N, C-alpha and C positions, 0 to 999 in steps of 0.2 A: 328347428325350423324357423322360429322367430329370429333367431340370430343370422340365419341365412338371408331372411327377408331384408334385414338391415344392411348386410354386406351387398346384396343385390342392388339396393336403392343407392349406395354411396360408392362411387368408382374408386376413391382412394382406399377403401378397405378391401379391394379386390385387385390390388396392383402389386406386381412384383418388379424388382430392380436387378436386371441382369447385366452382367459386365461384358462389354464388347469392345476389344481392343483396348482394354485397360479403363475404359470409361463406362459409368453406370447408364443404363437406359431403362426407362420404365415401360412396362407392358401391362395394359389393363386387361384382366381376365374376363371373358364372357361369364355371367352367373353361374351357367352350369358347370364351369370348371373351378370356380372359386368355392372350393370346399372349406368349411370352417371346422376347426379342430375343436371338438367339445369332448372332454375326457372326464370320467367319472373315477373317483378314488375313494378309498375307505381310510380313515384315519381316526385318531383319537383327539379329544378336545385339547389335551396338554401339548400336542404336537402340532396342531393346526397353524399356529403362528409362525412356526419355523418352516413349515412346508409352504405357506403362502409367500413368505419372503424369498424362499428359494425358487419358486415357480416364477414369481413376479421378476427375479433376476436373470432368468434364462433367456439368452439371447435369441433373436429371430435370424434365420437364414433368409433374408429378404430375396434372394436370387430365386428361390423355390417356394417360400411360404408367403401366404397373404399376411398382413400385419396385424391380425387379430386372432386370439384363440381364447378358449375358456375351459376352466376346469371346476368340476363341482366335487367338493370334499365332503363325503358322508361321515358324519361323527358318530354314527351308530346309535344314537339316543333319540332319533326322531327329527334331528335337526341337520342342516347341511349349510355349507358355505360356498357361495358362488364367486369365483375369481374370474374377472374379465381383464385381460391383458391386451392393450393396443399399443403398437409402436407409435413413437412420437412423430415419426416420418408422415403418419397418416392422420394425426389428430392433434387437438390442442384443447385448453381449458374450456373455451366456448363450445368446442364439438362434443364434449362430454354430455352436456345438457341436450344437445340434438340427438345423440346416440341413444341416451336413456329413454327419451321421449318416443323415439321411433320404436325402440325395443318393447316399451310398455304396450304400445298400440298392437305391434305385431303379436306379442305374447297373448295379449287379451283375445285377439282374433282367432289365433290358433287354438287357444284353450276352449273357445266357443264352437270350434268344428271347422273353421276356415281351412280350405285345402290348398289355397294359394295366398300369395301376399296381398294384404290389403293397403300396403304402402303405395301411394301413387308415384309414379316416375317424376324425378325432378326435371324441372325445365331447363336448367343449367347445371353443369357439374364443375368440379374443382379444376379440370382441364380448361374449361371455357374461361374461367377466371384468370388462369395463368396466362392464356393467349391474350386476354384483354389487357392485362397488367403490362405485358411486353409491348403491345400496341400503343397504350397510352404513354408509357414512360419513354419509349424511344431508345436510343442506344447511348451508351457510356461516352463513346468518341465524338458524339455531336454535342457540343457546348450549349447549342440553342434547344436542345430537347429538354423535356422535363427531367429526365434522369441526369442529363448533363449539369443542368443547373442545381439539382439536388445534391449531386456529388460534389459539386463546387462548394456548397455550403459546408458539407461534413468534412471536406479537406481543411477548410479554415477552422472550423470548430474544434478539430482534433489535432492540428499542426502542433508539434512539439510536445505531445502527450507522453509523460512517463510511461516506460515500458511496463511497470508493474507497480503495484502499491507498496508503501514502505512498511507495512505491519511485519513485526518480528515473529515468525513462526516458531513452533516448538522444536522443530527440526528443519535442517537445511532443505531448500527445494531440490528434488532429485532432477537428473537429466531428462527423465521422461516421466510424465504424470501417469499415474496408474488409473485414474478416474474412479478410485475406490475411496469410499468415506462413510461417514456417519450422519445421524441426524439428532438434533436436540429439539424437544417440544418447547414452544413459546406460549406463555401467557401473560401478557402485560397488564392485565387488569380488567375487571368487570365493566367500567365504565371509561376505559381510556379512549376508545374510538370515538364515543360520543363527544368527549372533551376535546380530541383532536378536530373532529369535524366542525364543532362550535368555533374553535379558535380559527380554523381555516376560513370559515365564512367570515369572521371579523376581519381577518387579514386579506381578504379577496384573493384566495387561492384555494387549492384542493387539499383534501386529507393527505394524498399521496405527497404532495410537496412538503407538507409538515413533517411526515415520517421520513422522507428523503432528507430533509434538512437536518433532522434529529440524528439520522445514521451518519451523514457527513460529520457533524460535530463530534459524535462519539469516535468515529474512525480518525478524526484529526487529534483528538486527545489520546488515542491509543498509539499514535506515532505513524499512522498510515501516510502522513504528508499532507500539503495543503494544495496539491493539484490532484483532485480525486475524480477518477472515473468510474462511475457505477453503471452496470447494464440494468436494463429494465425492459420487460416484455410489454408489447402493446397488442391488442386484439387483432388489429389488421382487417377489420370487417367494416370499412366505412360506407359500404352500399347495402341497403336493407335486402338485396337480393341474395345475398350471401349468408342471411341468417340461418337458413334451414340446412346448410351444407356441413358435413363432415369433412374436415381436412385441416392441414397445417397452414393456417393464415397468419398466425402469430409472428411478429416481427420483434427485433430487439434494437433498443435505442441505447447509444452510449451518452450518459448524461455526465458532463464534465463540469465540476464545480471548483471554484477557487475559494479556499476557506482562509487564505492568508491575511495577516493584519490583525488577527484577534478580533474579529467582529463580533457585535452582539449577535444573539440567536435571530432577531428580527431582521438584522442586516443580512445575516447569511441567508435567511428564508427569501429575502428580496432577490438575491443572486440565484438561488435555486429556482424561483419562480421564473426568472428570465431564461435560464438554461432550460427548463423543462418545456416551457411554451415554445421556445425555438426548436427544440428537439422534436415536439409533437407536430409542429407545423411542417416538419419535414421527414414524417414517419413512413411514408410511402416507399422510400429507398430500401430494398432488401439489404440487411446486415452483411451478407456476403459481398455485395458490390461496394459497400462502404469500406469493408476490409480490403478489397482490391485497390480501392482508390487511395486509400490512406497509406496502405502498403507498410505497416510496422515490421520490425524484426520478428520473424517467425521462430518458434522454438517449440519443441514437444513438451517442454516442461510446464508451460502455462497457457491459458486462454489468451488470445490476442486482444489488445485494447483495453479490456478490463478483465478482473479476476473476481470481482465482488458483484453481486446481482441483487436486485431488490424487487420484489413483487407484491402488490397490494391489492386485494379484491374486496369489494363490499357486496353484500347480499349472500344468500343461502347457497352453499355448495351444491351442484347437481347431485340429486339422489335418485336411485332406481327403486320404484314401488311397482312390483309385479302384482297383477291380480290374484287375489287368494293367497298370497304370501305374506306371513307376518314375520318381520325380521328387523334387524338393525345393521347399521353400516360398521364395518371393521376399520377402525381408525388407526393412525400412526404406523401403517405399514410402510416399510422402507426396503428398496431393493439393494441397497448398498453402492449404488453408481451416483456419481457426482460430476458436474461439468465444471465447476469453478472452485476457486479456493474456498468462498463463503457464498451461500445463497440464501437470503432472508425471504421467506415465503409467508406473507402475513395476510389475514383475512379478518373481516368482522361479518358474522352471520346475521346478527341481531341489530347491528347499528350501535352497539354499546361496547361490547368486549372485543379486544383486539388480541389476536392469537395466531398460531401457526407452527412453523417449524424453521430451523436453520440447518441447511445441508452443508457439511464441511469436508474438505479433503482431509483424509485420515493421515496421509503421509506427511501433512504440514502441522495439523493441529491435533491437541489432545481434546477429548470431550470436556474435561473439566475447564479448558481454556475458553471453549466457545460458550459454556454455560456462564461464564464470568462476563463474556461479552454481551451476552442476552441480558443479564442483570444490569449491566451498565447502561445499555440501551434503554431499558425500562426506566432507569433512574434519570438519565438524560431527558427522556420525554417528559417526565413528571416535573422535572426542574424547569424546562423550558415554558411548559404550559403555565406554570405557576409565575415565572418571571421572564417573560420573553426578551427583556432588555439585558440579560445576563450575558457577559462576554464568554467566548469559549474557554478562555483561561479560568474563568470562575466556575466551570461546571465540575462537580464531583464524579469521578468515574470509578472511584474505589468504593467498596462496601465498608461498613464500619469495622468489620473483623480484619479486612484487609489493611485498612489504615492504621489499626491498632497494632498489626503485625510489623508493618513497615516502621511505624514510628517507635515500637516497643523493642520486642526481642531481636528484631534483625538490625535495628539502629545502632544498638550500643550506647556508650556514654556520649552525650553531646558536648563537643569541644567549643569553647567561645572563641571565635575568630576575631572578634572586635571589628573595628571599621578600617583597618589600615589598607591602603592601596598597595598594589605591586610596587610602585614607586617607593612609598615609605619603607615597606619591608626591605627593599633591596638597598636603599640608601642607609638604612640602619645597620645592615651586615657590612656595607662597605666602610662605614665609619668605625665599627667596632673591629674589624679585622681587615685593614687596608692591605696589607702585604700578603694575605692569604690568596692562593691561586684560585681565580674564578673561572678561567677558561684555558684549555689546552688546544691549540690550532696548529697541528703539524708540530714544528720544533719550537713554536713561539708558546710562552706561558704569560697569560694576562692576569695581572692582580685585580683585586676588587677595586683598588683606588684607581688603577689605570682604566679599567673598564667603565667606572663611573665618571671619570673625567671626560673620556672620549664620548659617552652618551650625552654628558651635559653640553659639550660644544656641538653636537649635532643637534640636539633639542633646541638650543638657542638659535641656531640657523634656521630651523624649520619654523620657529615662532616668528622670526624676523621676516620670513617669506610668507607668512599668512596662515600657518597651520593653527587651528583653534581647538579648544576644548569640544569634544563631541564630534569632530571630523573624523574620517577614516583615511588611513594612508597605507598605500601599497608598498611592500618591501619586496623587490626583485634583485636579489643578490645571491651569489654562490654561498654555501655555508662556510663560515669563517668568523673570525673575531670582529671584523668590520660589519658583517651581517648582525651579529649579535648586538653590538653596540647600536646599530641603527634600530633594532626592535626596541630596546630599551629606550632610546631616544624618543620614539614615538609616544610611548606611554608617559614619558617625563614631560612632553609637550601637552599633555592632556588629551590626546587623540587616541584613537583605536587603531590597530594594526591588521591588515590581512596579508598573509604570506603567499607570494606567487613563486612557484617553483619554475626555476629556469628550464628544466627538463620538459615542462608541458608545451604543447603545440601553441603557436601564437594565437590562435583563435580562442583557444580556451583561457589563455591569459588575459586577453582583452574582454571575454565574457565575465570572467571573475572580477576584474577590476571594475567593470561597469556595474555589474550586480552589486558589488559591495559599496558602490557609490563613493570611490575614493576621491579625495580632493588634491592629494599630493602622492608622488611616486618617488621612492628612493631606489636608486639603481645605478648601473655603470653606463657610461657613453656607449659601450659595446651592446648593451642589452636595451636601452631606451627604445630603439625604433621598433622592437617587437610589440610594445604596448603604448601605442599611440593613442591619445584621447584628450578629453576636455579637462586635464588636470595639470597641475604644476609639477614639473619633473625635475629632481635634484640629482645631478651626476657628479658632485664633488668628490674628489679623491680623498681618502682619509688624511693623507699628507697635508692637505690644506686646512683642516680642522684645527690644528693646535693654534692657528692664528687668531681664532676665536676666544672670547672669554670663557673661563671656567666657572664652576659653582653652581649649585642647584638653583633651579628657577623657582622653586617653592610655590608652585601653582597649586590652587585648591583642586584637589582630585578626590572624588567621593568613591565609596566602595561599589556603588551601582553605576558608576560611569562605564561606558563601553570600553573594554580593553583589547578585544580581538575579535575577528570575524573569520570563521574557518568554513570550508565548504565540504560537503558529503562527497562520496566518491563519483556520484553520478550513475551508479550501476541501474537505477531504475528511472533514468531519464536526466534532464538538466540538473546539475549539481544545486543543492540548495545551501544557502548561507546559514550559518548557526552563529549567533552573537553571544559572546560571553563577556560578563562583567568582571571588574577587579575582583569583587568578592568571590565570584565563581572559580576564578583561577587561583587565588589565595587559599580558598578552602578546599580545593582539589588536592593541594600539596601540603597542608597544615593540619594538624590535629587528626590524622588519619591513622588507622591500625594496619592498613593493607600494605604499607611499606615502611622503610626506615628512612627518615629525613634528619639531616644534620650535618655539621661542618666536617665530619669525618668521612662522609659519603662521596663517592666518585661515580657520576652518572655518565654514560656513553649516549651522546645525542647522535643517533644513526637513522632515526626514522626520517622519512621525507619531511621537509618543513611544512607542507601543506596538511599533514596528518595531525590529528587531535593529540597523538602521543608526544609531539614536539613539546607541549606545555608541560608535561611531566618531566621529561629529560632536561628541559631548559630552566624552567622556573622552580622545579623540584630541588636543583641544586642551588640556584643563586638566591632564593628566599630563605635559605638555611646556612649560608656560608660554606656549601660544599663546592665541588668542582664539576664543571661540564666539560667533557671531552669531546670535541667536535670532529666526527669522522669526516674526511675529505670526500666530495662527490655528493650527489643529491639522492642516492638510493643506498640502502644497507648493502655492504659488501662483506661476506662471511670471513674472508681472508683478513680484511682490515680489521673487522670487529674482534677477531681473535688476537690479532697483533697488538691493536691498542689496548684492549682489555688486560692483557698480560703486562705490557710495558708501563701502564699507568695506574694499575691496581684497581680497575673498575669494579665497583661493588653492586651497582644497580644496572640492570639491563631490561629494556622494553623491546620484545621481539614479537612478530606475528608467530603464530603457532607453527607454521611451516617452516619458517626460518629458525626457529627454536629447535625443531625436530632435526633439522639438517645439522645445525652446530653440535648439537649433542652427538649425532652419528659420525660426522666428519671432523669436527674441531672441538672435541670436549674440553681442550686446554682453554678455551675462551672462558670457562666458568671457574678456573682455578681460584680467583679472588672474589668472585661474585657471591654475595649473601642473599640478594633478593633478584629473582627474574620474573618480569610480568610476561604473560602470553595472552593473546587474544584471537578471535576470528573463529577457531574450531578448536577440537580437543587436541591437546598436546600428546605426543607419544609417551 
């Protein structure tokens, strides 16, 4: 009866949602028709947790069921467990406290003999709030309305947002999310929230902002990217008249933070403060309308706009204390359903301890992975509270055991790479084996001496035209010997290169050149117009280069100088540039045990030049006196790969797993002389 009194008082708890012509329509039932399901079951104490989880996970049929039900589990020993299940469509976190308070009053009254509800009718209901919200906000198509202005803010704030985070899951994302997952309990320390709150006061922000910034820092270090969108719930009860209502008032904000540039934590916190304050100032706009306005690519595989969520609550969680009942709350109950890839739900009940849970998509992440994330987040919080001036690159996100494993058993013997640059290593090979074949370009064989001389001439031209140490140069040429000489010439001139694939659309080429900050562009006259910009363009034909002087420039080039900048595929949004030093590239193909590198090896350079595999196929040969066979065209061609491999005795192949599988099935002869084949992307057949 007491539960019925609460349902009678709050209209959302007696609302069903019927489908008419494919559209859901709500219907508020009169109190006499809104019968609450209260079921009594007998069970054993050892089974109750599983039964609670199963019942909590049982879905509502909202077309015919009101969104609340109760089950009393009799354990047979004089004790019982009450499970209250309320659908999220009718409630939120704040509503739980209202619901419990009303239920306590109604229960006490009924226990005392009251034959009717003692709960006074509400002066306003949720439907009144919904109508008021529509009236105040106005319409989305009116730019002068409150809603029109709010949506304008969100369009600007979320323009160009990556479609998903860059975290590497344990398994590939399926085409359709199951929304099933698990839960990991979190306890970040007995006094962590107290320290977070004190730090927040000193920095002029809120504890949420500190935790938000710490999560962004940890996600950045985990590889999620530097343009991070995190969802966060807000209560949505700005008017005191809403305090006594049960209903779904909560709204979700998209908090987009830029963590690029290796900021200190304090600098990152400043960015987070600005982002959060701006978002909170525009929190009245329902998330669904923001989603419509921004209109990102929709897919069943992930949540739109963000896939990671953060919630932080301070103060005691609502508790149900029924008169004459002595009991305790059952904690840690999970129903197995998840909405996001990762959802961090944190709280502090006493103002000191910070604890909670992380819900995770089971099809993406293993529980052990999420536990490592939780440990790392706790470590990041501890570090930044101790030293807020630490840069993100200085944050330790590995446990001692993980670091020991990576630097010990998994690392193998450490090879001394020395401080030689790409230029020194290549010129050493050219001097030692001048007549050895460095490149094969169709019918043309280019010796080390010839390639070195051609690169020297080009490097001198670039220096004369203003290319300097530390600059970035773009190379937009078809794959071939001239392209190879241009790449080497750029590093000989002391600059770094970014490779621009002629197969890319013009807009992507211009975007990559601009983002890379190129000062010079090496290309052909026929290609130059595709990448116009504020840089010096060189279109000299190779036939003109022999007129220039030869000989090494002998420039001082350090191992940590920039060598190349390559871009990610852009599958999660705008492609991101990754800068590699001479040391990075030299160590990738030297002193390694994953492949064979030496003068007897023949590499096939067939990967797109914009891929990171280019470095392996190109420098892996030229830094060791080997041969790099250049496949014509800009994309791997199975027939050409097979033909070139057999004709030139290719020993090393780098292939995507799908291409590897195809060659094994359709062109097995491609591997006749291959001793090592590298695959990546997914499992090979």
